[in-house]
N, C-alpha and C positions, 0 to 999 in steps of 0.2 A: 583644795584651795581654788578659788575662782580667779582665773587669770584676767578677768575683765574683758571689755569689748575689744574687738580687733581693730587695728588701725585701718583707716579707709582704703589704703593702697595694699593691704595684705591680700595675697593670692591663696585661696584655699584649694589644696590639692584634692581632687575627687577621683575616686576609682573609676576606671572605664566600665561601661556596662558589661554585665556578665553574658555568657553564651545564650542564656534563655531570653534576656532582654533584647539582644541583637536579633535573635531569631524571631521574636515577637514583632519587632519593628518591620522586618522584612516580610513576614507573613501578612501583617495588616496592609502593607502597601500592595502586595501582590493580590490579596483578596479583594481589595477595593477596585483594582484594575479589572479583575475578572468579572466582578459584579457589574461594572460599568459597560462591558461590551456584550452583555446578554441581549439577545433580540427580544423585541416586544412580545413575540409569541412564545418565548420561553427557551428557545434553543441557542446554542453557541455554534459558530462555524468559523474556522480559519482557512485561509487560502492554502490549497495543496499545491506546492510548487514542485515541478519535476524537472525535465530538461527540454531543450528546444525541439526535440523530435515531434512533440505535440503540435507545436506551432508550424513547423515545416510541413508536416503531413496534413495539417488543416488547410494550408494554401494549396497543396497538391490535390487534396480532396475537392476543394472548391473549383479548382481549375478543371478537374475531371468532369464535374457536374455542370460546369459552365456558369457558376454563380459567384465566382471570385470578383470582388470589387477593388478598385484602385485604393480606396481608403483602407480597407482591410489589409491589403497587401503592404502598403507603405508602413502602417502601424506595426504589423507583425514583423516586417523586415527590420525595423528599428530595434525591436526587442531581441531578435535573433543576433543582430550585430553586437548589441550591448553585452551579450553572453559569450562572445568569442574570446578565446584565450590568446595570450601574447604570441604563441607559436602558430596561430592560425587555426587551431582546432576548437572543437566544442566537447565538453566533458559531460558525463552523466550525473555528476553531483558537484556541488561547490568545493573547489579545491582538488577535484579529481584529475586524472590524466585524460588526455584527448582520446575520444572514442571514434573509431573509424566510421561506423555506420551513422552515428549521430552527426559527424562532420560532413559526410556525403549528403545526407538529407538536408542539413542546414545550407550547404553550398547550393544545392539545386533550388531550394526555396528562394535564396537570394538572387540566383540567376533569373528565376521567375519574376522577381521584383525589379529586375532591370540592372542589377549590379554587373559591371563588366568583369569578365574573367581576367582582364589586365590590371584591375584595381589591386592595390597592394594586399588588402586583406583577403581577396579572393585568390590571388596568386599564391599566397602563403598557404592557404587551405589546400589548394590543388596540389601543390608540391608535396605537402605532408601526406595527402591521400595516396598519391602515386608511390611515395616511398614506403607506405604501409600496405601495399599490395593492390591498390586501386579498387574499382567497383567490384571486381571478381572476388575480392576478399571480404566483402560486406556480408552481413547476415541475410538470410532468405527474405525476411520481410522487407528489407531495403530494396532488394533486387526485384521483389514483386511490384513495389511502387514504381521502380524504373521501367519494368516491363509494361506496366499499364500506360506508359508514355513512349513506348517504342525504343527505350534506351537500354533494354536488355532482352534477350530472347527467352520466350516462354519455354522453348525446348531445353533450355539450360537451368530450369527450375524443377524442384521435386513436384511430383503430381500428387494431389489429394483429391480423389474422385468423389463426386457427390453421392455415389452409390453407398458410401459409408453410412448414410442415414438409415439404410435398410438393416444394418447389422443389429441383432437383438442385444439387449444389455448384457447377456452372458457371453457374447462372442468377443474374441480378442479384437481390439482396436475399434470397438464401437464408440460413438461420440461421448458416451458417459464415462469412458475410461480417462478422458481428459478432465482436468480441473474445470470448474464452471467458467472461469474467465477464458480459458483456452478453447473450450467447445463452442462458446458463443462467437469466437473469432474464426475457428476452423470451418464451421458450417457455411457462413457466407463466402469464405475464401474458396470453398470447393466450387461455388457457382462462378466466382470471378475467374478461377483457373480454367473452368470449362469454356467460358466465352473468350478467354485470351485477348482482352481488349488492348489496343495500342493507339491511344490518342496521340496527336502530334504536338510537339513543343516547338517554339520559334527558335530553338537553339539545339545544338548537340552537346555531348559531354566527353568528347574525345580527350580533353585535357585531364580527365579523371581515370584513364586507363593506364595501368602500369605497363612498362615496356615488355615485361615477361610475366604474364599472368599464369599462375600455376594452379593446376587442378588439384582437388583433394586427393590425398594419398590413400587409395583404397587398400594398398598392401599393409599399411600400418593399422588398419581398423580391426576391431574385434569381429568375432563371428557374426553377431547380430547385425552390426553395422554393414558388413559385407553382404549379408543376406538381404537387408533392406535396400541396399544399392542395386542389387539384382532385381528385386521386386519393383523398384522405381523404373528400371529400364523396361520391364514388362508393362508397367502402367503407361509409359510413354508410347509403347507399341499399341496398347489398347486405345489411347487417345487418337492415334492415327487411324486405327480400325473403325472408330466411331464415324469418321468422316466418309467412310466408304460403304458401311453396312446399315441399312435401314432398321433392322430389328434391334441392333445394339444402340442405335440413335434413339429409338423409342424408349428403351430402358433408361437412357440418360435423361431424356426429357421428363420422364416420370419422376426420376430421382431429384432433378432440379426443382420440380414442382413441390415435392415433399419437403425439400430443404427450405423453400420459400415459405411454406405454411409454418414450418418450425420456427423460422425467424420472426414472422409477423406475430405469431402467438406470444412471443416473448418481448414485444415492444412495450415499454412502460408508459404510464400515463403522461409523463413529461416528454415523451418522444425518444427516450434513450433506450439503449440495450445494456442491461447490467450496471447502469450508472457509471460506465467507464468508456474511455475513448475508442480503443481498438475495435470491439464488436460493433460499436455505434457506427463508425464511418464505413467499415466493411459491409455491414448490413445494408446501409443506404446505397453503397456502390452496387452491391449484388442486385438489389431490387430495381435500381435504375437500369442495369443491364437487361433485366427481365421486362423492361418496358413501362415500369412505374414512372409516370411523368412527375415533374416538379410540382404539379398541382394536385397530385394524389394525396389524400389525407395522411397516409403513412409517411410519405416523404416530407410533407409539410410539417408534421409534428416533429419528425426527426431533425430537420433543419432549425426549426424554431427552438427546440430544446437546447441546441448547442449554444444559443445566445446566453442562457443562464450559466454556462460554464466558461463564458468569455469575460475576461477582465480588461477594461480599458483604463489607462492611466496617463495623465499629462506629465510630460517631462520637458526639460529645457530644449530638447531636440525635436519636440513634437509628441503627439500621442503615441503610446505603445499599446499593443494588443497581444495578449497571451491567453492560452487556453489551459484550463485545469483538466488534467487527465481524469479526475474523479473529484467528488465532494464528500465531506465527512461529517455532516451535522449530527447524526446519532452518536457516533463515536466521540466527537468533540463534546457533545452535551453531557453524556454520562460520565466522561472523565472529569468535566468541570463540576458536576454534581458531587462526585466522590471527593474531589479536591476541597470543595466548600464544606462538605461534611467533616472531612479530616481537619479543616481549619476551625471547626467548632461552631459553625452556624447552627442555630436551633433547628430541629427537624420540621418545624412548621413555618420556617422562613419563607417569605413570599417568593424569593428567587427559586428555591428548591421546589416549592409546590408548583409554580408555573412550569418549570422544566419537567417535572414528573408528569404533569397533565399532557404536555406535548409528547413526551416519550411514550406514554400509554396509548396515545392515539396513533402511534406509528407501528404498533404491533402488527405483524403479518399473519393473517389467519388463512390465507389462500394456498393453493397448490404451488409446488416448486419442483425443480429437477432433483432435489435431494430425496424425493419420494421414490425415485427409481431404486435406490438402495434400502430405503426404509419405508416401504409402502403402507404399513399399518400404523404409523406414528401420527398422532394428532398434530395438526399444523400450529405453529407458533414461531416466535423468534423475531429478531430485529435485523435490519440491514444497516450497512455503513452509511448509505446515502438517503436523500429525500425520497427518491423513487427507485426502488429495486425490489419489487414485491415477489419476484420469482426466485430471489436468492438471499434469504436471510442467512446471517452468518453466526457462527458459534461464538466467536470472540466478542462481538458486540452484544449478543444476548447474555453472555456471562456478565459483562460489565453492567448491563441494564439491571440484572438481578442485584448486583452489589450496590448500585446507585439507589434503587428504589427501596431497598430494605431499611434505610435510615430516614426516610421522608415520612412525615405525618400528614395525611390528606384528610379532608373533611369526611365525616361519616356518610352513610347512604349507600345506594347500590348503583347509581348512575355513572356515566363517564367521569373520569377524574376523581373518583372517590376512593376511600380506603379499601372498599370491597373490590372495586375494579383493579386496584393495584395487587391485592391479594390473589385474585383469580389469574391475572396476567403472569404474576411471578410463579404461581403453581404450574401454569401451562409451560412457562419457559423452562422450569426445572425438569419437567417431564420430557420436553423436547431435547434439552441438552443431554439428559441421561440416555435417551434413545439414539442420539447421534454419535455415541461413543463407537470408535472403531474396534475391530476384533482384538487388536493388540493392547487395548486399554487406554490409548491416547485419543486426542481429538484433533482433527484437521480444522480448516477454517470454514468450509462450506458443505462438504460432503463427508459421509462415512465410508471408510474403506476405499478411498480413492488413492490406492497405493501401487497399482500395477505399473511397472517401469517399462513395459514393452513400447508404449507410445513415445517414451523419451529417446528411443533409438532411431526413430524415423528421421530421415534426412531433412524433413521439413522443420523439425523442432530443434533449431539451433540457437534459440533466444529465450531466456527466461524460464521460469518453472511452468511445466505443463501438467503436473499432477499436484494433488493437495493432500499429502500424507500428514499424519499427526505431527505437531510441533510442540516444543517445550512451553513456549509462551501461551499458546491457545489452551493447551492442556492445563497449565497452571491456573489460568484465569477461570477455567471451568471448575477445577477442583476447589478453588477459593470460593466460587459462587455456591457450590454444593455445601461447603462447610458453613458459609454464612446462613444458609437455609436450614442448618441443623442436621445436615445429612453427611457429615464427615465419616460416619460409620457405614454408610451405604455401600453396596457392592460397586457401584459406578465410581464413587470417590476412592475407595480402596484400590481399585484397578488403576485409576488415574495416578494415584500416589506411586504405585508400583512402577508404572510406566516412567514417571519422572525419575525415580531412583535408578532405574535401569539405564536411563539416557543421560545421566550426568557425565560430563567430559572427564577424562582422567585427571585434568588439572583442577577439578572442583567446580568449574563453571557449567553453564548450559547455553546451547546455541540459540540465538534469537532469530526466528524466521521473519517476523514482521517489524522488528526494530533492531537498531544497530548496537551491538550484535550480541556478544557474550555478556556484556554489561546488562543489556535489556533482558536477555533470557534468564540470567541469574537474579536480576531484580524482580522478575515475575515469579520465579519458582520458589525462592526461599520464603516469602510471605505466605504463599499457598501451602507449602508443606507445614509451616508452623500452624496455620489456621486449621489444617486437617489433622493436627494432633501429633506431628513429629516433634519430638523434644528438641529444644535448642541445642542441647549438648551433644546430640548425636553426631557421629563423624561426617555424615553427608552434609550437615549444616555447617560444621566448623571448617570443612574443606572449602566450601563456598565462601565463607567469611574470609578465610586466609587468602583466597584468590583475589577477592575485592581489595583487601588491604595491600597486597603486593602490587596491585595495579593502580593504586591511588597516586595521582600526580603530586609532585613536590608542592604545587600551589594549594593542595587540599581537595581539588576537584577530581572528577573522572571524565574520561573521554575515550572514544573508540572510533578510529578511522574506518570508513566503509571498505577499505582494502582488506580488512580482516576476513571478509567473505571469500577471498581468493588466496590470501597469504596469511597463514596462521601466525606469523611473526607479529602481525598487527593486532592480535587478539588483546582486547583491553587496553590498547595503546592509542593515544590521540590527544589532541588539544582538549582541555576541559570544557564541557558544555553544561548548561543548566539542566537539560533533560536527563543526560546520562549520569550526572552527579546525583540527581534525585533518584534515579533507578537504583543506584548503588546504595543510597541512604535507606531506601525502603527495605532493602534486604538486611542491611546491618541493624536497623532499628527493630525489625522483626526477630532477628536472631539474638540480639542482646549480647552481653558479656563485656567485660572491662575493656579489652583491646578493641572490640567492635565499636564501642561507644566513644573511645578516644578518636578513632578514625572518623566516626560520625560527627564529632565536634568540629573537626577540621573541615569536613565537607560542608557543614552548615555555615561555618565562618566564611568559606569561599562563596557560597551563595549570597550571604549578606554583603560581602565586600564587592561583589561584581554586579549587584542589582542596580538597574537604572532608576532614575528619579520617578519614572512613571509606574514603577512597581514590577516591571517585567525584566527580562534579561536579553542581551544580544546573543544571537545564536544563528549565524549564517550557515553552519554545518547542517547537512542532511542527516537526520537520525532515524527516519522512517524507511522501511524497506518494502518495495513491491516485489521484485524478483532479485534474490541475492546474486550479486555479481553483475547484474545487468540494469536494473531499474530501481531508482530510489526516490524517496519522498521527503520534502521539507514541510513540516507543519509548524506555523508560528505559535500555535497553542501548546505544543509540547513543552516549550521553554517556560510556560506559565503554570499549567495545571499540575504537572508532576512535581515541581518545586513546592507548590502550595501543599500538596499531599505530604511530601517529605517533611516540610517545616511543621505542619500541623501535627504529624505523628511524633516528631521530635519533642515538641512542646507537651504533647499529651503524655509522654513518658518521663518528663522531668519533674 
């Protein structure tokens, strides 16, 4: 029976859009945004935000070289003040607790900018610093900066002699026992420590000393720590001996010259060292102490290169200036390519082809420090940065392989062609396989950089100083090998074994370069599935169960950076877009009814929290530099990983 036409005012009830339709709308918005921010040359790059130590040390560095300007100082000071917490401190990540060394460096920088110690924000900081142990309780690197300005005694700092440069690679404590980022920092600092400079400041820092500074408790240290403390006392005696004995001084002079040659040989085309701030500024300071003037080409390139890492921004209070500790165009670009591929862009899409051509041109074919451990391996690989040709890294190279494999380029044999991509991918696979450590895992930059002796040095009280294999880098490499059809290769099988052996008892994996167990688990599960581990295996189901248990009531996932120091925070934190996407990537790879119900809720959270511009709010830091010490916020994480997750979700529905 035909009921006839509806009355004009009749409301027709319509069913809400289903999960797939909601996901499609969110994916289309996000994809459009990502395509809209691609650079004309094909790459993507998001600002890497860290903490104000970069900005504070930049002002101190410029003061030391005599190149600090009033404009730079005022703008940097505005930024530093804007990051101060209500209790007067500065944290190492958004929402984190106050950090003593960061707070001291920020305070000194503001004193340099003219802030009065009697100002309320300065008095609050100074009071907290004193209550936390004062300058004496800060890390070694902070006290080195203060020593360079006469605010701490060089005699009260650990000694790192430049003669270390003579140690062969097989000898304990040679410079290649450090991770690449640490060795590039240590070598110039041996020169700085030899000169023991003490520039003057127009103020003192008496207000930052605690009433009762306590020395480190040697009695409570382990055997190695006590041994190194004794060695440090001997080295201090050697430093005094140098000033009295000409033969010893001649050896020191030659060692310093060798260190300077080592440093200069590693300066990149853009003037940087390693594409990161610490070795950059310490190398320039060391060379300056050796007499390299501001007009010397090495110094000029170094100072000019810092401009590219400097961000100026207009605010209501005036311009602010902040410094990136590093830049990540290769990493950002290949993650964006993978996301767009997951979103369903055709393999010959102009955006993918443009990105692929740029990435192919960034392949590193020259020598690097990694050859100390792998001298017979053919050069290849990609770095994180625009210019870091001495240090290709395994993680970026693995992601490059995953990104390039689904792009269709024009035929031919020239640059940017399909043959070029095939050759580069083959070289990358060979290099990745050759960089596997003896235990079957992969570190970030070096093979077998696992010796822990250097970590016991009194000098090494901040950040990671070695580069052992990690679950996330190993997983990405295994996934790249599987994508190349090599899941049955010896390298891939050993990598899978390493991952199985390093699963946490609760079913998760530790995330070295992202926060934290959510990141590690989100990387490992898809890799194991790609390498042929069956989804029903207990190792996969334990990981799925862990993710489901740690899903937030709102449907998302989050993990506070405190999990690196307090296991109670593992998998716990306010939901974020990037961490929700990491969890989804694992659940979607593993499959199963319960996993998919959990994934549906995660996708719904992403759709509900998406901004109108297609991205997501994410003030939280979810990238990791040094677990427990140094963290990174990347604005592209909140975009590329959700696109991948939404694309794979729709691809499986």
